[in-house]
Residue, then its C-alpha position, 0 to 999 in steps of 0.5 A: x134130827x128134823x121132820x120132813x114130809x107133807x100132808x097126805x104123804x106122811x112124815x119122817x125124821x131125818x138127820x140134820x145133814x140130810x137134804x132134799x134130793x131131785x133125781x132125774x127121770x124120777x116117778x111122778x109125785x115122788x119126794x126124796x131125801x139124801x145124805x149123799x148120792x148113794x144113800x136116799x129115802x123116797x116117799x110117794x102116793x100110789x093109785x088108791x085102787x092098788x092092792x099093796x100085797x099084789x103090787x109088791x108081788x109084781x115088784x118082786x117078780x120084776x126084781x127077780x127077772x133083773x137080779x135073780x132069786x138069791x138077790x131078792x127077798x120079801x117080807x112085811x113090817x109095821x110102818x106108822x101102825x100099818x101093815x106094809x109089804x116089803x121087797x128087798x133087793x141086792x145089786x152087784x155094786x153093793x147097793x141095797x134097795x128096800x121098798x114098802x107099800x101099804x094102805x092107810x086107814x082112809x084108803x091112800x096107798x103109800x110107797x116108801x123106799x131107801x137105797x144105800x150101801x150095807x153099812x148105811x142100811x140101819x140108818x135108813x131103816x130108822x128113818x123109815x121106822x119114824x114114818x107117821x101120817x101126822x107131823x107130830x108124834x102123839x104120845x100117852x103118859x103111862x106109869x104109877x106114882x110109885x114107879x114114875x111116868x114115861x111118855x110112849x108113842x100111841x102104838x105102844x100097848x100094855x102087856x105082861x110077860x108069861x112069868x112076870x115079876x110081882x108088881x111089874x108094869x110093862x109096855x111093848x111096841x110092834x117091833x119087840x121093844x119092851x119097857x118094864x117099871x117096878x120096885x125091887x122089894x127086899x127083906x131089908x134095904x139094899x143099896x141100889x148098887x148092891x141090888x143091881x149087882x144081884x140082878x147082874x148075876x141073875x141075868x148072867x144065869x139066864x144067858x146074858x153076855x157082855x154085861x157092863x155097869x155104869x153110873x148115869x143121870x136119870x131125871x136129874x138124879x144119880x142112877x146105876x145102869x146095867x147093859x147086856x146082850x141075850x144071844x138066843x133072842x138077839x136082844x139088848x137090855x138096859x137097866x136103871x136102878x135108883x133110890x126112889x122118893x119112897x126110899x125103895x129101889x126103883x127099877x126100869x128096864x129097856x129090852x129091844x133088838x139092836x135096831x131099836x134099843x137106842x130109841x127105846x133107851x131114849x124114851x126113858x132118858x128123855x121122858x121119865x119123871x115122877x111127875x104125870x105132867x108132860x108137854x104135848x097134851x092139853x087138859x080139856x074140860x067143862x066144869x059140869x062134865x069133867x076134865x081129860x088129858x088128850x094129845x094136842x093134835x086132837x080136836x072137838x068132834x061134831x059128828x054123830x055119836x053112837x050113844x043113847x040120848x041120855x048119854x049123848x045129849x049135852x056131851x062134849x067129844x074129841x077126836x084124832x080125826x082118824x076114827x077115834x072119839x072120846x065123849x064125856x058127859x054128866x047127867x042126873x039119873x034116877x038109877x045108879x051108875x051101875x044100872x045106867x051102864x046096864x042100860x047103855x050095854x043094852x043099847x049097844x047090843x041092839x046096835x049089833x055090839x058083841x063080846x060086851x064085858x063088864x068090870x069094876x075099876x077103882x079111881x081114887x075113892x070112886x068106884x067106876x063101872x066099865x064095859x068093853x065090846x066090839x061093834x062089827x058094823x063099824x069095825x070099832x071097839x067100844x068102851x064106857x066108864x061110869x060112876x056116881x059123883x058126890x052130887x048124885x050125878x052120873x059121870x060118863x066117859x065113852x070111847x070108840x076106836x079102831x083095833x089098832x088105836x083102841x088100847x092106846x086111846x083107852x089109857x086116856x080114860x085114866x086121866x079123866x076126873x070130875x075136877x081138875x086133878x088126875x085120877x090114877 
């Protein structure tokens, strides 16, 4: 695969046998890539005053005039984290044309499309789904010491099934893919193969079909794999079972529709390990403030901070240049971290923040106090976490982010520590 595109337009991943395509009489500004003359992907920027939904409605009407109702449909999907409006058209020669229009978070209106024969639409759709505004794919490291760690794209979020297994941690994206990590507890130790066989029977009872087993390698170790398909949800499952460093059976499960299951599996195969350390992030710090892992693409933030003077004075901040800002500070206070947080919450309320919620979080041997809320004036969520260190200083880390990126950015909080180690 190779990444192509350009600043402003965004970037997509295409197979190495694709190349740039220059079409006669093409629209101004359009850039195109093709595998052959019948399989082409297009990108363009439209006028910023265009309303994406109305533009797609007009596209649909023009396509209906050309092709008739039964050959044209509309819909929507998330592309690069943005809601995109879609028109799909089928021509008499078998060509399928899909077009999307969406507006990014700085007001630019984007156009993406592909044209292909039916057998090639999944390949083209995967290319469209790889779209992102920046060339690199920012990821977050998630997991626990006993379960292991994965690197997930920032559009994945933590969630829980309606009836989750005890101890499981789960993550999902906007397209219905799910990754679960757990340890299978039994009264007495059971070999991974036997534990997986029991799981296979369970999934058969739940309606899974075409269940198959295999022996594979995961993170350099032997793992036992189970594959199956659920017809009622049109989703595939892939399960890995292996003996973890704690001597128990570790369990990882990928569940996703057909068009994303291989991408989901590749996340596990390429990023799983029992080490938190990962390339693609940098450890930023100031000895008196603390340490934090952030994506390599983030830069120091020099703008105005929506924080009380006590918290903002002398602070260090970083941003993704898309509206997300994380700030770290340390200061001497005559009041406790908890009372400091109450003061900060009062400041936010005066600035119009609503739905502020308090919680306590354990970080190794430290008790941290946290608030989260919504600032409707800036259309951003806020979070602040504080704790007392051993030197009678209050450590503080704060976040403001748009709703689409807030949950992912919040996971960076868990990498913060007063010294150069990772708190989990």
